[in-house]
C-alpha positions as CSV (number, residue, x, y, z in Angstrom):
1,X,35.8,-8.1,105.1
2,X,37.4,-5.7,107.7
3,X,38.1,-3.1,105.0
4,X,34.6,-3.4,103.7
5,X,33.0,-3.1,107.2
6,X,35.3,0.0,107.9
7,X,34.3,1.7,104.5
8,X,30.4,1.3,105.5
9,X,31.1,2.5,109.1
10,X,33.2,5.7,107.6
11,X,30.3,6.1,105.2
12,X,27.9,6.1,107.9
13,X,29.9,8.6,110.1
14,X,30.0,11.1,107.1
15,X,26.4,10.7,106.3
16,X,25.3,11.2,110.0
17,X,27.2,14.3,110.5
18,X,26.6,15.7,107.1
19,X,23.0,15.3,108.1
20,X,23.3,17.1,111.4
21,X,25.4,20.0,109.6
22,X,22.6,20.2,106.9
23,X,19.9,20.7,109.7
24,X,21.9,23.3,111.6
25,X,22.3,25.3,108.3
26,X,18.5,24.8,107.5
27,X,17.7,26.3,111.0
28,X,20.1,29.1,110.6
29,X,18.8,29.9,107.2
30,X,15.2,30.0,108.4
31,X,16.1,31.9,111.3
32,X,18.1,34.7,109.8
33,X,18.3,34.0,105.9
34,X,21.5,34.3,104.1
35,X,23.5,36.5,106.4
36,X,27.2,36.5,108.1
37,X,26.0,33.7,110.9
38,X,24.9,31.5,108.1
39,X,28.0,31.9,106.0
40,X,30.3,31.1,109.1
41,X,28.0,28.0,109.7
42,X,28.7,26.8,106.2
43,X,32.6,27.3,106.7
44,X,32.3,25.5,110.1
45,X,30.3,22.6,108.8
46,X,32.5,22.2,105.8
47,X,35.7,22.3,107.9
48,X,34.2,19.7,110.6
49,X,33.4,17.4,107.4
50,X,36.7,17.9,106.1
51,X,38.2,17.1,109.4
52,X,36.1,13.9,109.8
53,X,37.1,12.7,106.4
54,X,40.9,13.5,107.1
55,X,40.6,11.6,110.6
56,X,38.9,8.5,109.2
57,X,41.4,8.3,106.4
58,X,44.2,8.5,108.9
59,X,42.6,5.9,110.8
60,X,42.1,3.6,108.0
61,X,45.8,4.1,106.9
62,X,46.8,3.5,110.5
63,X,44.9,0.3,111.1
64,X,46.1,-0.9,107.8
65,X,49.6,-0.5,108.5
66,X,49.2,-2.3,111.6
67,X,47.6,-5.2,110.2
68,X,50.4,-6.3,107.9
């Protein structure tokens, strides 16, 4: 049950931060269109989401190893 709960929580975190990132990108696109700031923001949001995914995966592996 713990694994299922953690998977739901981790999914919620990814969805929540993806929505925030999409909102930031939407505002930047409305403000200046497809320019350098938008491209940098796309890379920033992508790196942030990738880092969050890796952090959650490492946390899951560490907790799983400590539970055994």
